[in-house]
TILUMNU-795372 format. One record per residue (C-alpha): residue number from 1; z, y, x. Coordinates in steps of 0.1 Angstrom, whole numbers, padded with zeros to 4 digits. Layout:
# residues N
n  z  y  x
NUM  Z  Y  X
...
***
This chain:
# residues 847
n  z  y  x
1  0000  0000  0000
2  0008  0023  0029
3  -0026  0016  0044
4  -0044  0024  0011
5  -0025  0057  0009
6  -0036  0066  0045
7  -0072  0058  0036
8  -0071  0081  0006
9  -0057  0109  0027
10  -0085  0105  0052
11  -0112  0103  0026
12  -0099  0135  0009
13  -0099  0153  0043
14  -0135  0142  0050
15  -0147  0153  0015
16  -0129  0187  0019
17  -0145  0193  0053
18  -0180  0181  0043
19  -0197  0214  0041
20  -0226  0214  0016
21  -0252  0236  0034
22  -0279  0253  0014
23  -0296  0275  0041
24  -0291  0292  0074
25  -0306  0306  0107
26  -0296  0314  0142
27  -0304  0349  0156
28  -0299  0360  0192
29  -0299  0391  0213
30  -0299  0395  0251
31  -0269  0412  0265
32  -0273  0406  0302
33  -0292  0388  0329
34  -0298  0353  0313
35  -0269  0361  0289
36  -0273  0360  0251
37  -0252  0365  0220
38  -0260  0344  0190
39  -0252  0350  0154
40  -0252  0319  0133
41  -0254  0323  0095
42  -0249  0294  0070
43  -0252  0296  0032
44  -0230  0270  0015
45  -0219  0257  -0018
46  -0184  0273  -0024
47  -0157  0245  -0022
48  -0139  0237  -0054
49  -0105  0231  -0040
50  -0102  0241  -0004
51  -0115  0273  0013
52  -0117  0257  0047
53  -0144  0234  0036
54  -0167  0263  0047
55  -0161  0253  0083
56  -0137  0276  0102
57  -0151  0261  0134
58  -0186  0249  0140
59  -0203  0233  0171
60  -0235  0248  0186
61  -0257  0232  0212
62  -0271  0257  0238
63  -0301  0236  0249
64  -0291  0235  0285
65  -0269  0204  0282
66  -0238  0224  0271
67  -0222  0231  0237
68  -0195  0253  0223
69  -0172  0254  0192
70  -0177  0287  0175
71  -0149  0303  0153
72  -0160  0318  0120
73  -0160  0356  0120
74  -0132  0375  0103
75  -0137  0383  0066
76  -0159  0352  0062
77  -0168  0333  0041
78  -0182  0359  0017
79  -0193  0353  -0019
80  -0229  0366  -0023
81  -0240  0351  -0057
82  -0231  0323  -0080
83  -0228  0291  -0061
84  -0235  0306  -0027
85  -0211  0316  0002
86  -0222  0331  0035
87  -0205  0322  0068
88  -0210  0340  0101
89  -0203  0326  0136
90  -0209  0344  0169
91  -0209  0332  0205
92  -0221  0342  0239
93  -0236  0320  0266
94  -0252  0325  0301
95  -0281  0303  0308
96  -0287  0289  0344
97  -0320  0308  0349
98  -0355  0314  0335
99  -0368  0287  0312
100  -0370  0276  0276
101  -0338  0267  0257
102  -0334  0254  0222
103  -0302  0265  0205
104  -0294  0242  0176
105  -0269  0234  0149
106  -0265  0200  0133
107  -0239  0199  0105
108  -0232  0173  0079
109  -0244  0178  0052
110  -0268  0194  0028
111  -0258  0200  -0009
112  -0266  0172  -0034
113  -0296  0168  -0056
114  -0322  0187  -0036
115  -0355  0176  -0053
116  -0377  0173  -0021
117  -0349  0159  0002
118  -0341  0123  -0008
119  -0304  0116  -0009
120  -0298  0152  0003
121  -0260  0150  0002
122  -0261  0125  0031
123  -0288  0143  0051
124  -0276  0165  0081
125  -0284  0202  0080
126  -0303  0212  0111
127  -0315  0246  0123
128  -0327  0259  0157
129  -0339  0289  0177
130  -0358  0289  0209
131  -0350  0313  0237
132  -0376  0318  0264
133  -0363  0336  0295
134  -0393  0350  0313
135  -0386  0378  0338
136  -0423  0389  0337
137  -0421  0396  0300
138  -0387  0414  0299
139  -0356  0410  0278
140  -0359  0398  0242
141  -0340  0397  0210
142  -0348  0376  0180
143  -0358  0393  0147
144  -0331  0402  0123
145  -0337  0387  0088
146  -0325  0412  0062
147  -0330  0393  0030
148  -0308  0362  0023
149  -0325  0327  0021
150  -0312  0316  -0012
151  -0334  0325  -0042
152  -0340  0318  -0079
153  -0374  0310  -0094
154  -0388  0304  -0129
155  -0408  0273  -0139
156  -0444  0284  -0146
157  -0440  0318  -0130
158  -0452  0330  -0095
159  -0423  0331  -0071
160  -0422  0354  -0040
161  -0398  0358  -0011
162  -0399  0378  0021
163  -0372  0373  0048
164  -0376  0410  0057
165  -0378  0403  0094
166  -0373  0432  0118
167  -0381  0429  0155
168  -0364  0457  0174
169  -0385  0450  0205
170  -0417  0456  0185
171  -0430  0421  0193
172  -0457  0405  0170
173  -0443  0380  0145
174  -0461  0350  0132
175  -0447  0331  0102
176  -0453  0295  0093
177  -0439  0271  0067
178  -0425  0239  0082
179  -0405  0210  0070
180  -0367  0212  0071
181  -0352  0189  0098
182  -0323  0165  0097
183  -0305  0141  0120
184  -0311  0149  0157
185  -0336  0176  0147
186  -0361  0150  0135
187  -0382  0149  0104
188  -0363  0141  0072
189  -0375  0107  0058
190  -0393  0111  0025
191  -0394  0149  0027
192  -0421  0165  0007
193  -0434  0201  0006
194  -0432  0219  -0028
195  -0467  0219  -0043
196  -0485  0252  -0043
197  -0463  0270  -0018
198  -0479  0292  0010
199  -0469  0319  0034
200  -0486  0350  0047
201  -0486  0345  0085
202  -0486  0383  0092
203  -0460  0396  0067
204  -0439  0365  0061
205  -0442  0367  0023
206  -0439  0333  0007
207  -0457  0327  -0026
208  -0451  0297  -0047
209  -0478  0295  -0074
210  -0462  0284  -0106
211  -0435  0258  -0097
212  -0435  0231  -0123
213  -0404  0209  -0114
214  -0369  0221  -0122
215  -0342  0219  -0095
216  -0334  0230  -0060
217  -0360  0228  -0032
218  -0356  0233  0006
219  -0382  0243  0032
220  -0381  0261  0065
221  -0398  0292  0079
222  -0407  0292  0116
223  -0409  0327  0130
224  -0425  0331  0164
225  -0424  0362  0186
226  -0454  0371  0208
227  -0455  0398  0235
228  -0488  0406  0252
229  -0502  0374  0238
230  -0474  0352  0252
231  -0448  0333  0231
232  -0414  0348  0239
233  -0391  0332  0214
234  -0388  0317  0179
235  -0363  0310  0152
236  -0362  0286  0122
237  -0347  0296  0089
238  -0339  0268  0064
239  -0340  0283  0029
240  -0334  0271  -0007
241  -0351  0280  -0040
242  -0336  0269  -0073
243  -0363  0266  -0101
244  -0350  0271  -0136
245  -0365  0271  -0171
246  -0371  0306  -0184
247  -0396  0326  -0205
248  -0400  0357  -0184
249  -0427  0375  -0164
250  -0420  0393  -0132
251  -0422  0431  -0128
252  -0451  0446  -0108
253  -0449  0470  -0078
254  -0479  0494  -0077
255  -0501  0490  -0047
256  -0495  0513  -0017
257  -0518  0519  0012
258  -0505  0512  0047
259  -0494  0544  0064
260  -0499  0559  0098
261  -0477  0589  0106
262  -0473  0611  0137
263  -0438  0612  0151
264  -0420  0643  0139
265  -0435  0642  0105
266  -0415  0637  0073
267  -0426  0607  0052
268  -0420  0613  0015
269  -0435  0585  -0005
270  -0431  0577  -0042
271  -0426  0540  -0051
272  -0433  0528  -0086
273  -0429  0495  -0105
274  -0432  0484  -0142
275  -0426  0454  -0163
276  -0448  0441  -0191
277  -0418  0426  -0209
278  -0402  0452  -0232
279  -0367  0465  -0228
280  -0363  0450  -0193
281  -0342  0469  -0168
282  -0360  0470  -0134
283  -0340  0474  -0102
284  -0361  0488  -0073
285  -0347  0482  -0038
286  -0360  0483  -0002
287  -0351  0465  0030
288  -0366  0467  0065
289  -0358  0478  0100
290  -0365  0515  0094
291  -0337  0516  0068
292  -0309  0500  0089
293  -0320  0489  0124
294  -0339  0516  0142
295  -0327  0542  0167
296  -0330  0578  0156
297  -0331  0589  0120
298  -0331  0561  0095
299  -0354  0559  0065
300  -0338  0563  0031
301  -0344  0546  -0002
302  -0317  0546  -0029
303  -0316  0518  -0053
304  -0330  0529  -0087
305  -0329  0513  -0121
306  -0353  0520  -0150
307  -0362  0505  -0184
308  -0397  0490  -0184
309  -0407  0513  -0155
310  -0390  0528  -0125
311  -0398  0552  -0096
312  -0380  0558  -0063
313  -0386  0578  -0032
314  -0389  0565  0003
315  -0382  0592  0029
316  -0381  0590  0066
317  -0380  0618  0092
318  -0399  0600  0119
319  -0393  0608  0156
320  -0402  0599  0191
321  -0377  0569  0192
322  -0397  0553  0164
323  -0431  0552  0182
324  -0443  0517  0189
325  -0476  0498  0189
326  -0465  0474  0161
327  -0461  0487  0126
328  -0427  0488  0109
329  -0424  0469  0077
330  -0406  0480  0046
331  -0401  0452  0020
332  -0400  0465  -0015
333  -0384  0445  -0042
334  -0385  0450  -0080
335  -0362  0427  -0100
336  -0358  0425  -0138
337  -0326  0417  -0156
338  -0336  0386  -0176
339  -0305  0368  -0189
340  -0316  0333  -0177
341  -0334  0339  -0143
342  -0342  0375  -0131
343  -0377  0375  -0116
344  -0390  0397  -0088
345  -0421  0412  -0073
346  -0424  0419  -0035
347  -0445  0443  -0016
348  -0448  0448  0021
349  -0455  0483  0033
350  -0466  0487  0069
351  -0458  0520  0085
352  -0471  0528  0120
353  -0454  0557  0138
354  -0478  0572  0163
355  -0470  0593  0193
356  -0477  0630  0191
357  -0508  0642  0209
358  -0507  0658  0243
359  -0512  0696  0240
360  -0526  0724  0261
361  -0551  0704  0281
362  -0571  0727  0305
363  -0596  0721  0332
364  -0606  0741  0363
365  -0635  0733  0386
366  -0633  0738  0424
367  -0651  0726  0455
368  -0627  0696  0455
369  -0635  0684  0420
370  -0622  0692  0385
371  -0585  0697  0380
372  -0571  0687  0347
373  -0536  0698  0335
374  -0516  0696  0303
375  -0481  0702  0288
376  -0455  0675  0291
377  -0454  0654  0260
378  -0425  0662  0237
379  -0413  0626  0235
380  -0388  0615  0262
381  -0399  0579  0256
382  -0434  0586  0271
383  -0438  0567  0304
384  -0471  0581  0315
385  -0506  0592  0305
386  -0542  0579  0304
387  -0569  0603  0315
388  -0603  0599  0298
389  -0636  0615  0307
390  -0670  0619  0292
391  -0702  0637  0304
392  -0707  0665  0280
393  -0688  0674  0249
394  -0682  0653  0218
395  -0671  0669  0185
396  -0647  0641  0176
397  -0615  0644  0156
398  -0594  0612  0156
399  -0582  0601  0122
400  -0545  0596  0114
401  -0545  0559  0125
402  -0567  0562  0156
403  -0547  0560  0187
404  -0560  0561  0222
405  -0598  0565  0225
406  -0621  0537  0211
407  -0648  0525  0235
408  -0676  0536  0212
409  -0667  0573  0217
410  -0684  0573  0251
411  -0652  0582  0271
412  -0642  0563  0303
413  -0606  0560  0314
414  -0606  0574  0349
415  -0569  0576  0357
416  -0534  0565  0348
417  -0503  0585  0356
418  -0470  0566  0354
419  -0444  0593  0347
420  -0438  0617  0318
421  -0436  0647  0341
422  -0470  0639  0358
423  -0491  0664  0341
424  -0520  0671  0365
425  -0550  0650  0376
426  -0577  0659  0401
427  -0611  0643  0393
428  -0630  0641  0426
429  -0656  0617  0414
430  -0679  0643  0398
431  -0716  0650  0404
432  -0727  0685  0409
433  -0748  0699  0381
434  -0728  0684  0352
435  -0702  0693  0326
436  -0673  0669  0322
437  -0650  0668  0292
438  -0615  0653  0293
439  -0589  0640  0268
440  -0553  0629  0276
441  -0534  0601  0258
442  -0497  0596  0262
443  -0484  0561  0268
444  -0451  0545  0257
445  -0432  0516  0272
446  -0446  0490  0249
447  -0482  0501  0255
448  -0484  0522  0224
449  -0508  0552  0228
450  -0506  0586  0212
451  -0534  0603  0193
452  -0560  0616  0218
453  -0556  0653  0228
454  -0581  0679  0221
455  -0611  0680  0245
456  -0612  0703  0275
457  -0645  0707  0295
458  -0655  0722  0328
459  -0688  0726  0347
460  -0687  0714  0383
461  -0684  0738  0412
462  -0718  0733  0428
463  -0721  0733  0466
464  -0744  0703  0471
465  -0782  0703  0468
466  -0793  0693  0433
467  -0821  0667  0432
468  -0845  0671  0403
469  -0876  0649  0409
470  -0886  0617  0426
471  -0919  0614  0406
472  -0945  0588  0415
473  -0979  0606  0414
474  -1001  0579  0430
475  -0997  0542  0429
476  -1012  0524  0459
477  -1001  0499  0486
478  -1009  0524  0514
479  -1019  0558  0500
480  -0993  0562  0473
481  -0973  0595  0469
482  -0940  0607  0454
483  -0933  0643  0444
484  -0898  0654  0454
485  -0880  0685  0441
486  -0845  0699  0443
487  -0827  0732  0437
488  -0800  0753  0453
489  -0765  0746  0441
490  -0752  0772  0417
491  -0723  0782  0439
492  -0742  0783  0471
493  -0730  0818  0479
494  -0695  0804  0484
495  -0708  0786  0515
496  -0715  0819  0533
497  -0747  0805  0548
498  -0767  0823  0575
499  -0804  0832  0571
500  -0813  0802  0591
501  -0800  0776  0567
502  -0825  0749  0556
503  -0828  0715  0539
504  -0835  0681  0556
505  -0850  0655  0534
506  -0845  0618  0543
507  -0858  0585  0530
508  -0835  0555  0533
509  -0848  0523  0548
510  -0823  0494  0546
511  -0797  0521  0542
512  -0806  0540  0573
513  -0818  0576  0569
514  -0852  0585  0583
515  -0861  0622  0584
516  -0891  0631  0563
517  -0891  0669  0562
518  -0871  0700  0572
519  -0877  0730  0550
520  -0884  0765  0563
521  -0854  0779  0545
522  -0833  0773  0514
523  -0860  0786  0491
524  -0883  0757  0502
525  -0873  0730  0477
526  -0903  0707  0472
527  -0921  0680  0493
528  -0949  0655  0487
529  -0942  0621  0503
530  -0977  0607  0510
531  -0994  0577  0525
532  -0967  0552  0514
533  -0965  0520  0495
534  -0955  0529  0459
535  -0971  0498  0444
536  -0944  0473  0455
537  -0917  0495  0471
538  -0890  0517  0455
539  -0882  0548  0476
540  -0847  0562  0480
541  -0839  0597  0492
542  -0811  0621  0502
543  -0810  0658  0510
544  -0788  0676  0535
545  -0780  0713  0535
546  -0779  0724  0572
547  -0767  0757  0587
548  -0763  0763  0624
549  -0770  0727  0632
550  -0742  0716  0610
551  -0745  0696  0577
552  -0728  0719  0552
553  -0733  0696  0522
554  -0755  0668  0510
555  -0768  0654  0478
556  -0762  0620  0463
557  -0789  0594  0469
558  -0817  0594  0444
559  -0847  0571  0439
560  -0881  0568  0423
561  -0884  0548  0391
562  -0895  0513  0399
563  -0912  0492  0373
564  -0915  0454  0372
565  -0933  0430  0348
566  -0929  0394  0337
567  -0959  0380  0318
568  -0955  0352  0293
569  -0974  0337  0264
570  -0991  0366  0245
571  -0965  0391  0258
572  -0955  0411  0289
573  -0918  0420  0295
574  -0912  0452  0314
575  -0880  0462  0333
576  -0873  0493  0354
577  -0845  0507  0374
578  -0836  0539  0392
579  -0806  0555  0409
580  -0802  0592  0401
581  -0774  0618  0399
582  -0788  0631  0367
583  -0784  0612  0334
584  -0815  0595  0320
585  -0815  0600  0282
586  -0846  0579  0274
587  -0878  0564  0287
588  -0914  0566  0274
589  -0935  0535  0279
590  -0972  0542  0285
591  -1000  0517  0282
592  -1035  0521  0296
593  -1060  0519  0267
594  -1097  0526  0273
595  -1088  0543  0306
596  -1063  0566  0289
597  -1025  0565  0291
598  -1011  0561  0256
599  -0974  0563  0248
600  -0965  0531  0229
601  -0927  0534  0226
602  -0896  0555  0235
603  -0865  0535  0244
604  -0830  0542  0256
605  -0828  0509  0274
606  -0845  0500  0307
607  -0866  0472  0293
608  -0894  0468  0269
609  -0916  0439  0257
610  -0952  0443  0246
611  -0961  0416  0221
612  -0992  0402  0204
613  -1014  0404  0235
614  -1044  0383  0244
615  -1038  0357  0271
616  -1060  0361  0301
617  -1065  0399  0296
618  -1050  0424  0321
619  -1028  0452  0307
620  -1014  0482  0327
621  -0983  0502  0322
622  -0961  0530  0336
623  -0928  0545  0325
624  -0918  0582  0322
625  -0880  0588  0323
626  -0865  0619  0306
627  -0833  0630  0322
628  -0810  0660  0326
629  -0778  0673  0341
630  -0753  0681  0314
631  -0746  0716  0328
632  -0758  0743  0304
633  -0773  0761  0334
634  -0794  0731  0345
635  -0831  0725  0338
636  -0838  0711  0303
637  -0855  0678  0309
638  -0864  0662  0342
639  -0896  0641  0340
640  -0901  0613  0365
641  -0928  0586  0364
642  -0927  0551  0377
643  -0956  0535  0396
644  -0984  0519  0376
645  -0982  0481  0372
646  -1007  0456  0357
647  -1001  0421  0345
648  -1019  0394  0327
649  -1002  0374  0299
650  -1005  0337  0300
651  -0988  0308  0283
652  -0962  0296  0307
653  -0936  0286  0281
654  -0934  0249  0273
655  -0933  0240  0236
656  -0900  0229  0221
657  -0896  0193  0210
658  -0900  0190  0172
659  -0871  0179  0151
660  -0868  0141  0154
661  -0855  0118  0127
662  -0848  0082  0132
663  -0837  0049  0116
664  -0830  0014  0128
665  -0836  -0020  0111
666  -0816  -0047  0128
667  -0831  -0074  0105
668  -0866  -0069  0118
669  -0856  -0055  0153
670  -0875  -0022  0147
671  -0866  0014  0155
672  -0885  0041  0136
673  -0890  0076  0149
674  -0906  0105  0130
675  -0909  0143  0133
676  -0916  0172  0111
677  -0933  0206  0114
678  -0901  0226  0109
679  -0904  0239  0145
680  -0940  0252  0143
681  -0927  0286  0155
682  -0921  0273  0190
683  -0946  0244  0193
684  -0976  0253  0171
685  -0999  0245  0200
686  -0984  0211  0209
687  -1011  0186  0215
688  -0991  0157  0229
689  -0957  0141  0224
690  -0944  0117  0249
691  -0917  0091  0239
692  -0895  0077  0267
693  -0872  0047  0266
694  -0843  0031  0285
695  -0824  0000  0275
696  -0790  0010  0289
697  -0775  0045  0290
698  -0772  0044  0328
699  -0809  0036  0333
700  -0837  0060  0341
701  -0862  0069  0313
702  -0897  0054  0315
703  -0927  0064  0294
704  -0930  0042  0263
705  -0957  0058  0242
706  -0979  0089  0240
707  -0989  0104  0207
708  -1020  0125  0213
709  -1023  0138  0177
710  -0986  0146  0170
711  -0993  0168  0139
712  -1015  0142  0121
713  -0997  0111  0131
714  -0960  0120  0129
715  -0942  0087  0134
716  -0937  0058  0158
717  -0923  0024  0153
718  -0908  0005  0182
719  -0910  -0032  0173
720  -0918  -0066  0188
721  -0884  -0066  0205
722  -0855  -0091  0203
723  -0830  -0063  0197
724  -0828  -0026  0187
725  -0804  -0013  0213
726  -0817  0014  0236
727  -0822  0052  0240
728  -0852  0074  0233
729  -0861  0109  0246
730  -0891  0131  0241
731  -0913  0157  0259
732  -0939  0180  0243
733  -0970  0194  0260
734  -0991  0223  0247
735  -1028  0232  0249
736  -1026  0247  0284
737  -1006  0220  0299
738  -0970  0234  0297
739  -0947  0204  0294
740  -0911  0206  0282
741  -0882  0189  0299
742  -0873  0154  0286
743  -0847  0158  0259
744  -0834  0152  0224
745  -0819  0119  0232
746  -0814  0093  0204
747  -0796  0060  0210
748  -0794  0029  0188
749  -0769  0001  0191
750  -0773  -0035  0180
751  -0755  -0047  0149
752  -0742  -0080  0160
753  -0730  -0105  0134
754  -0710  -0137  0140
755  -0690  -0154  0113
756  -0675  -0189  0109
757  -0669  -0209  0078
758  -0635  -0220  0067
759  -0643  -0256  0057
760  -0666  -0285  0066
761  -0668  -0322  0054
762  -0677  -0347  0082
763  -0676  -0377  0058
764  -0710  -0392  0064
765  -0728  -0378  0033
766  -0751  -0357  0055
767  -0739  -0325  0037
768  -0719  -0299  0056
769  -0712  -0325  0083
770  -0707  -0301  0113
771  -0688  -0269  0120
772  -0715  -0243  0127
773  -0716  -0205  0123
774  -0734  -0186  0096
775  -0767  -0172  0108
776  -0759  -0149  0137
777  -0775  -0122  0158
778  -0772  -0105  0192
779  -0746  -0131  0205
780  -0748  -0139  0242
781  -0722  -0166  0243
782  -0688  -0177  0230
783  -0656  -0193  0242
784  -0643  -0213  0213
785  -0611  -0234  0213
786  -0599  -0253  0182
787  -0563  -0265  0179
788  -0545  -0289  0156
789  -0513  -0280  0138
790  -0492  -0290  0169
791  -0512  -0265  0191
792  -0531  -0292  0209
793  -0568  -0285  0218
794  -0592  -0308  0199
795  -0625  -0291  0208
796  -0640  -0265  0232
797  -0675  -0250  0236
798  -0694  -0221  0250
799  -0724  -0226  0227
800  -0728  -0201  0199
801  -0742  -0229  0177
802  -0709  -0249  0181
803  -0722  -0280  0163
804  -0687  -0297  0161
805  -0688  -0329  0142
806  -0650  -0332  0138
807  -0646  -0356  0167
808  -0617  -0348  0191
809  -0630  -0341  0226
810  -0597  -0355  0239
811  -0592  -0387  0219
812  -0629  -0392  0211
813  -0617  -0401  0176
814  -0624  -0383  0143
815  -0598  -0356  0136
816  -0579  -0363  0104
817  -0583  -0341  0073
818  -0563  -0309  0076
819  -0562  -0273  0086
820  -0571  -0264  0122
821  -0567  -0231  0140
822  -0595  -0216  0162
823  -0597  -0187  0187
824  -0631  -0175  0196
825  -0641  -0149  0222
826  -0675  -0137  0211
827  -0697  -0119  0238
828  -0722  -0097  0220
829  -0752  -0077  0232
830  -0745  -0040  0227
831  -0760  -0007  0238
832  -0737  -0005  0268
833  -0742  -0042  0277
834  -0723  -0073  0268
835  -0690  -0066  0251
836  -0665  -0091  0238
837  -0643  -0094  0207
838  -0618  -0120  0196
839  -0623  -0139  0163
840  -0593  -0159  0151
841  -0591  -0181  0120
842  -0586  -0214  0103
843  -0610  -0242  0094
844  -0602  -0270  0069
845  -0616  -0305  0076
846  -0620  -0326  0045
847  -0631  -0362  0049
***
């Protein structure tokens, strides 16, 4: 009796301490080098008789081989709604070093009668979070989940939930639905997902489309954090939804466009919701990081209640601490007051706070380049600036959500300064004769960029000779000529030259300058380079300004326009190149027609293709480039011609192989190949189709058959063989002899068949007297052993025909009636060679 009393006491203690977990999660934040604080939340069924059944102490595993017992926080458990308590536990831990650590809780047990968790009251409750310590990615905190994970739903009505995840580090969050886990963090046997449930991977909003089964359901949300494309941590929330029967429709929050706002601007946004059910009180609330978690001023939204419709106001005085690349999320919730199950509507509002633009950008040209300066950005959080440049001005006003400078605006990032106080940049990589325009973008620690500044432009301070022309006048291999022209730099007076200053013009051969001409003075700025090969050689030049035997300044290298051609079937492709300090806006392609040069097209690219030509006919071309310096004081357009070039189109492109279809008939050992005219666009002049064959994949192809009328006879049957295994490939030839590579491989395998009967009757009536296979095909040999019921071999053979008459090969006597076991290794002829398979079975002898 005493033992029975002790057993009852122990059983009562176990029941009292058997926490019935509904939901939970583990959050973490980094508080030092490899040191983290975790906050563990569990949502439990309130105990009926003893408060401490909500676990005053709980054990956590740190994922590095150690564990701790965590004491429940003061003032917990707390009642949050009917049938739900929340418990909080905190702990700190220092990990041994960089690595991945899985923090986990396994606690018996879940609450009873969860519909999609069989025998749920005896299934352990398991949650985990993953900490990734990577010094290259910086410190990390998990998201904070602001909405509790226990919800109510109506049968037949759409259910929604959002965890209201806020990541203070601005990392990208990816949400996934996963199965809840049980013992040892493994899958729960028999677990099933609720039908019709899905999650938005970007916002975390769960939508359950019209649940049909009443009761409680559990599932888990995996929340992964990414920084710069790298996974940096994750947490798993196990949550519960109770589906009840009710006749109610949820309220509706009116759609709101996502918002971009410049830091320092006051956001004042009306939020509206309504309910189609009459006389319903709607409560409109909001959660999200801006309301409770951010540094600086918090956003404000007061809970409001209205009958049938409701309106509230979201306000937020944004500031520099709020600037980040990822948007903030405000989770709006409208809930009615239905007596049975209140229903909700959720809406996720994305708010991106953009850094204020850099102001007072100015530019100043000098002999050293163009100096760009600006006022320090008002945000202390700025870590530096990006400097962008564009030749000439662009009348572009960024829109409210356009940060940085998109690539299609024509700007190039030419510099990065890594301090807020760095507000000057000297651009020395400028070309005289041009205007350059600059914009500045402020950069924040997470990579967020401000709106681009206004544009500031400056014309270069010119002291170098300004090349204008390298114009090919005559095309010839020996008597060609190029006209060269340049002009004095605009700021030549700043050089204080003597009256004896002059220009020296050089041509560059293999990079080495060769003097062509020395001018009489600085007013002499043209030269005709004659008696040269302009037909197959591009010429490169440079100019020096010389005074008193000293090079005062020099131009950049510049070249003639060099044209090349590639003839093909009924077309000629042209390409040209040049190297010039001026910008080439477009090129005019000229074609010689009846001894006159006729413009055929104007292109911005450096290539052109002339189609629909006649093979064997010569065509001649030249190109005229139109260029300019962007300085307002420069010449309008600079015209420079290429050399003339002639080419003859010819068909050098092999035809494509037509689309090949195929079938194989093992019964008659025939492979059929046929082709269609679907590819006439690339093989309309095909006159021959070669078919190649090889028996084994490792063999070389040999010519099997040539079809000389491939468009009238469009098939080929490969027969008169003992098998169908082998590979085919094809090659097409056109009317001028171009032949394609061998390709379009098609392989067939044999379809071997070998089956044995399960009975034969060696009784002397000449019917079914021997054990033989059914008709077979593609069998090389067999290794057959037949055993009696004691496992003794009674017959062996390597012949596929077998022909066993029931006589034991050991005793030489007839085997008695009964069941015999056989094992047969069948060697079959396949595409890759002889392959074996095992055939086991029984045969019944009846005498």
